[in-house]
N, C-alpha and C positions, 0 to 999 in steps of 0.2 A: 322674546324667548322665555324670560322668567314669567311673564304673564301667561303665556300658553302653558308652561309647566304647571303653574299654580292652578289653572283651570282643570288640568288633568288630575291634579291632586284632589280638587274639589269634586271631581266626578265620582269619587269613591265615598261620598258623604252619606249615602243611604244604600244599604244592602237589604234586599227583600227576597222572600222565597219565590221560586219560580212557579208560575201558574201554568195551567193546562193550555195547550196551543189553541188559540181562538180560531173560529171559522172566518173565512174570507181572506186569509193570508195566502201568499204564494203557495200553490199546490206542491206538496212534497215530491210528487212524481216528476215534477219538472226540474228538480235540482240535479244538475249535472256537473257543475264547476264550483271552485271555491267562491267565486263571486255569487253564484246562485245560493250557496249555503249562507253567506252573509246576509243577502237580501231576504232569504227565508226567515232568518232570526229577527231581522229588523221589522218585517211586516207581521210577524206573529206576536212581538213583544212591545214594539215602539209605540209610545203614547201618541206621537204626532204622525206616525206612519199610517195610523188607522184611516185618516182622511186623505192620504197622499200615496195611493198604491202606484207601483211602477208598471207601465205597460210592457207587453212582450217585446215590442220594438225597442223601447228604452233599455230593457234588460239585455237584449242582443247587442246593442251598441256598446254597453259597458263591458260585456264579455269580450267584444272585439278589441277594445282598448287594452284589456289585460292580456289577451292573446298576442297583441302587437308589442308587448314589452313594458307597458306602464305598470308600476307597482300596484298590487291589489289594494294596499292600504290607502294609496292616494285616490283611487277611484271610489272606494267605499266612503272615505271621509268627505269627498265632495258631495255625496248624497246626504250624509249625516249633518253637514253644515247647514243644509236647507231646513233641517228639522229643529235643531237647537244647538246651543254652544257647549253642551256638556256630554255629547255623545261622540265616541271615538272608536276607530278601528286601529288596533295597535299590534305591532310585531312583538314577539316575546321580549326582545331587548328594550323596546319602548315601554312595555308594560312594567318590566322590572325597574327601569329608571323612574317611572312615574309613581309607582305604588309600593315599592319595597318598604318605605318608611311607615306605611299604614298597614301593610299586610303581613309583616313579620319583623323579626329582630334585625338590627344592623350594628355595624362596628363604628364607634366614634367616641366622643366625649360627652355628647348630650347637650348641645347648646344651639340656639338659633341666633343669628346675627343679622343686623340691618345697618345700612349706612345712613346716618342722620347728621346733616349739617357738617359733612366732611369727616365725621368720626365713625368708626366701626363699633357699634353698640350691641352688647348682648341683651337681646330682648326676651329671651326665654331660656330657662335652665331646666332640663328634664329631671323629674323627681327621682327616677331610678338610675340616673347616670353618674359617672365618676366626677364630672365637673361640679355638680352640687356638693358631693362628698368632699371635694377638695377646697370648697369655700367660694366658688364662683357665684356671683349674684346677678340678678336682673338689674340692668342699668350700668353695669361695669363697662368701661370703654376698653376695647382690645387694642393695646398699643403695639404688641409684637408677639410673634409666635416663634419660639426657639431662636430668639434674637433677631429675626427678620421683621422689620417694621411693617405694620399693617397700613400705614398711611400711603396713599397712592395706588393701592392694590384693589382689584375688583373683588366682588363677593366670591366668584368662582376661584380666583387665585387664593383667597383666604381659606376657602374650603379645602383646597389642595394642601395647604399648610397644616390644617387641623386634622385631616384624615391620615390614616396609617394603619398598620397591622395591629391586631389585638395584642396587648401586653407591652406595647412600646409606650414610651413616656414623651409627653409634650410639655414644654415650659411656656406658660402664658404670662406675659407682662400686662398688667391691668391698671387702669386708672379708676380710682373710686373716691369720690368726694374730696379731691385734692391730694390724695395719697397715691403713691405708685407701689404696687406689690407684685411679686412674682409667685405664681402657684404652679406646682407640677401635677399634671393629670395623666393617669395611665389609661390609654385607650382600651376599650373592651366592648363586648356586645351590649347594646342598649335594649333592654326588655320592655315590653309594652305595659308599663304600670302607669295607667293614664288618670287614675283618681287618687287623690291624697288630700290630707287635711292637717291643720295645725291650729292650736289655740292661740289667740292673740290677747288673751286675758280679759278681765272685766266682762265676762259673758259673751265674748265675740269669738266665733269660729270661722276660719278661712278654709274654703274647700275649692280645690282646683280640679276641673274636669278637662283634660287636654284632648280627649277624643272618646267616642263611643265605639271602641274597637270590638268588644265582645260583651256577652251578657254577664261575664264576670265583673266588668266595670260597673254594671248596674247593681249587682249584688254587693260590691264593695261600697258603693254610694249609699245604698240602703242601710248597710251596717253602720256607716258613719252617722247617717241621719237619725237612726234609732238611738244612738248614744248621746245625742244632743240633750235629751231630757235629763239624763243622769248628770251631765255637766252643768245643768241649769243654764243652758245657752239662751240668750235673749235675742241675739242678732247673728246673721250669717252673711259673709261675703262669699259669693259664688263666682269663681273666675272662669269665664268661657273664652277668654282671649286666645287667639291662635287655634281654637277648636274648629277644625274643618268638617266635623260631623262624624258619621259612622253608622252604626245600626240604629234604625229608627225605633225598634223595639226597646233597645237599651235606653235611649233618650226618653221615650214615653214612660218607661218604668221609673226612672229618676223623677220625671216631672210629676207623675202621679203621687210619689212619696211626699212632694212638697206642697201640693194643693190642699187647702184646708176645707174648701167648700166644693160641692158638685159643680162641674164645669165642663164645657166643650174644650178639648185640648187642641185638636187639629182635624181638618178635613183633608183626606187623601183622595185625589181624583185619578182614577185609573181609566184605562180604555173602557168604552161602553161594553165591549164583549168580555171584559174582565170584571164587571160589577159596577163600573161608574164610580160615583162619589161615595166614600165611606167616612162617616163622622165618628171620631174616637173620643170618648168621654172619660171623665174621672168621677168617682164617687166622693172624692174629698177625704176628709178625716186625718189629714197630715197635721204635724205639730204646729200649733199657732204661735209663731214667733213674733217678737216686736218689730222685726224688720228683716227683709232679705234684699241684699244689694248685689246686683249682677254686673260683672265687668265684661264688656264686649269691645271688639275692635274690628278693623277691616278684614281680618282673617277669621272671624267668627262666621261660620257658613253652615248652610243646609240644616241638618237636624239640630245643631246648636242654635241656629237662628230660630228654629221652631220653638225650642225651649224658651229662649229669651222673649220671643213675641208673645207666647202664651202667658208667661209670668207677668208681662206688662199688661196684656189685654185683660187678664183676670184681676189685676190689682194686687197680685200676690207678691210681686217683686218690683224693685226699682232698678232701671237700667242706667249704667254709668259708663262713659267712654266714647268710642267712635262709632259711627254708623257701620253696620255689619256688611258683609261681602255682597249679599244679594243673590242667593241661590235657593230657590224653593222647589227645584226639580230633583227627583230621585232616580237612581239607575240600577239596572242589573249589570253584573259582570259575567259574561258568558265566554267559556273557553271553546274555541273553534277546533275542528278536526285537524287543521294543519298547524296547530300550536299558537295561532294568533288569538287575540282577545277582542271581544266586542263589548264596549261600554255603551249601553243604550238606555235612554230616558224612558221610564215606565210610569211615573206618577208625578203629580203636582200637588204641593201642600199649600194650605192656607189656614190662618187662624181667625177667630171671630171678628176682631176689629182691625187688625193689621191687614188681613186679606192675603193675597199672593204677593210675596216680596221679591220675586225674581227680577233682577236688574235694578231694584230699588234699595234693598237692604232694610234693616229695622233701625229706626232712629231712637237713640237713648233718651231717657227722661232728662239726664244731665249729660250734655254733649261736651266732651273735652278730649284733648290728646292724652294718650296713655303715658307717654314720657315727655317731660319738659326739662329744661336746664334748671339747675339749682338757682341760678340768678333770676330766671323768670319766676320761679316758685316764690322766692323771697321778695320779689319786687312788690312794693305796696304794703308789705307786712311790717308790723312794728319792729324797729331796730332794737338790737341788744344794747342797753345802756352800759357804759363803761366808766362812769364817774365815781361809783361806790361799789363795795363788795356786796354780794348777796349772802344772806345769813341762813343757816340751817333752821328749818321750820317756817321760813318766810313764805307767804302766799301773795303773789303779785303778778302783774303783767310782765315784769322783767324776768321772773322765773319762768313764765310761759314761753317767752322768747328764747331763754336759755335751753329749756327742755326740748323745744321744737328743733333747735339746731343739733342737739345731741341725738335726737331721734333720726334726723336726716343723715347723720354720720354713722348710723347703725349702732350707736352706743346705748340707746334707750328704746324700749318697745313702743312707747307712746308718750306724747307730750302731756305735761301736767302743770298746774299752776302753783304747786307747793314743792318746796325744796326738801324732799324726803331723803332718807338714807339711801334709797335706790338711786335717786338722782345724783347724790354725792358720790356714789360708787362710779357712776358713769363719768362724772367730772374727773375723778382720780385717774380713770383709764385714759381720758384725753390728756390730762396733765403729764402722765408718764410718757405718752407718745410725743408730746411737745417738749419734753425735757424740763418741765416745771415742777416745783415741789408741791406736795399735798398740803392742804390746809383744812381746818374744820369747816370753813366757809368757802365761798367762791371769790377768789381775789380779783382785783382789778386787772392784774397782769394776765390771769387766766381768761377773763372776759375779752380783753383786747386780742389775745392770741386766737381765741375762738372766732372773733369777728374777722380777723385776718385770714384764718383758715377757710371760712365760708367765702370770702372774696376770692381767694385763690382757686376755690373749687367751683366758681360760678358757671363754668362751662360743662360741668358734669351733669348727670341726669337723675331725675327723681321720678318715681312711679306715681305720677300725679293722679291718675284715675284711682289707684288704690288709696292714696291719701284722702281723696274725696269720699270714697266709700267708708274709710275708717272714721272720718268725721261724722258721717250720718249714722254709722253703726254705733259709735260711742253714745250719741244722743239717744238712740233707741234703747241701748242697753242700760242707760241710766234710769229708764222708766221701769215701774214694777212689771214683773212677768205677767203675761195675759192669761196664763193657763195653770192648771194643776192636773196631774195625771191620775186617772182612775184605775182600779184594779183590772177592769175589763179592757184597758187600752184606749179608752176614750179620753176626751179632754173637757175640763170645765173651766169657766172663767175664774181667774185667781181670786176675785172678790167673793166668789161663792164659798 
């Protein structure tokens, strides 16, 4: 059920403008029934229908089934299943269920949850939603909703607990790195703000693209990208995890902004009577950064896969995470005269080296799970010594182990090897939470309590893919900038 639902969601991953009716499709004069209308649209638009026309006898047999009481959607979907796995004929209710989250606003708190190793884990927090504003974070374990335990419940049951009318409040009990906290979130309409960014310091910018919903998303992305030069950004982490796609024009516009050299971006293969293969290229000219690190997972699909594959193929970006979903087919969404909707595959995408990724996905350069437990993350890493205090200004591996743990607890933006005033502030926050006194240095008691806290939190989750990207981005950002900007908008090597 969930797999089929997700396939329907992915069917919306590419929206393209309607072309002129091609020759050779079912003659319009023969259209007499709702089934005939559906077949007419399939044979005039469908990529795979071009070589599989239906005979008059087959059409008559299908019309007889519908006249005999079989649902129209059932009969049409049996035909579409023979073409590809992304084409559907949906009733208005089915369409609303499958596509409302991508085609409009919805009421909720703005989180995505998955069940991992017996825990209900929040794997995504909508940028424009109330959950993020209330302090909910990716990796939090959902323990209870309004006092009702999440343990033992299905995702559908948890969804029912989270949903409600706009303006109503829901209390979330969360587990985060060994701590239990309760946050109140007020349900409201979630608006489609799919592109956002934040600075991670030290010349690193994080950009999340959750979907390519409209060309406004492309304009927002371009605005963010144009400001990177003013920030003296050296490295970018581009998060495409959970991005099921959207408008191909929006994805191509964003992709074109990032490419520094002329390159072939994607080949779109249409029906022969609609132009056949179209190669879409970029003139380059984008900001030459020291590194672009792209996060992907099993829900990165369609146009998002195209972007990831092109960045990998051109050597512009490095992919980190899990193999992507595997959808390189794009669809039209057509409204039928009876209120039903036809989702029909109309094109196939490929990139220069990856080729067609349908059913295969795009393999990252660094393949790793997005979320792992804290215990797994720390396994094999240097332990935090607890036999002596750590002193202000000290630079050592012990300080690196300390700051890494403070970072994992969300108390420090990044790990460092020097015990600075910023690190000491994070230590004081931890000490207050643990009921320990402040000190100018880091006491043995504080180090031991921190070790115990990490052991207690070993079953909680770390965004491991992001940590991998951060490590690579920090190394890239530590290098001199590769460019200087000219008055005419061009770039010159920094050495010039």
